[in-house]
N, C-alpha and C positions, 0 to 999 in steps of 0.2 A: 605743715602739719603739725612741725615737733609742738605748739600752742592746741593745734586743738586734738593730741593727741591727750596731753594732759588736761585737757578743762573734759574733754568726753568718753571719755575714756579707761584715766588715770593712772595712768600710761607717760612715766616724769624721762624724755629723750633727748636726745640733741639733736643738733640737724641731719647727721650722718642716718641714724637708723631712720628719722623723719621723713628725706630721699627714699627712703627702701621703699620703705609705707607707697609712696609717692608711684614709686615705679614698680611695685607690685600690686598697688589698681591702677596703671596703666597696661599694665597685661592680663588684669585680669579685662578689664570692657573688651581691648582686642581682640583677647581669646572667645570673651563669652561663657555662659553656664559649660558647667559638663569639664572644669578641669579647674585642677591641685594648683600655688600658687605658694613656695615658702620663702617667706623674707627672714633676717636678721635684724631683728634691733640692735644695732651694736654700738652703742653707745647712748652712758644713763648722758640724765639732764642737769647735771651735777657740775660741771665745769664751767655751764654759763648763764649759771642765776644773774653774771655784771652783764650780761651782754644779750645772748639771745633772748633769755627771758625778762628783759628787764625791759619796761615802757620807754624808761627815759630816757634812757640809749639809742635805741630805734628810734624814738620822736627825732632824736639828736644825729644819730646817721641817717634821716629819711625814708628811712625802712620800715612800710607799712606792714600792721599786724591783720593777716588776713582772718576776717571773720566767716568767710566759704562755707556752709555744710561740707560733706562728703559728696550728696548728690548736689550741689555746684559746681562742686573740682573736678569731678566727673561732667557733667555737661559741657564745659567747657575744655575737651578733651578734646585735641583735631586726633582723628590718625593719621593725617595723611601730612602728617608733617614727622612722624616717625616711622623706621626704617628696623624693622626685627626680623632678624632669619633664625626660626627656632630650630634647634637640631633635629634628625629621625631618628629614630632611638632606632 
């Protein structure tokens, strides 16, 4: 997700922030329209230039670079594998 955010949204974030976006997207799909979801982009991508954003390093350690769109990512989401309890207000 960090690669997607950099390429399509010009947000240079690290893996933790990318994972926060993943969680927010999944929750948005689970809850459906009419809800507000907030997340924190908690780390920049600068510390990850030599690894997470280095295609050669990713190839060397056999980590594929995801080239999915957000819609493809959401289409692959399987609600049955997620157990979320949302506290009542």
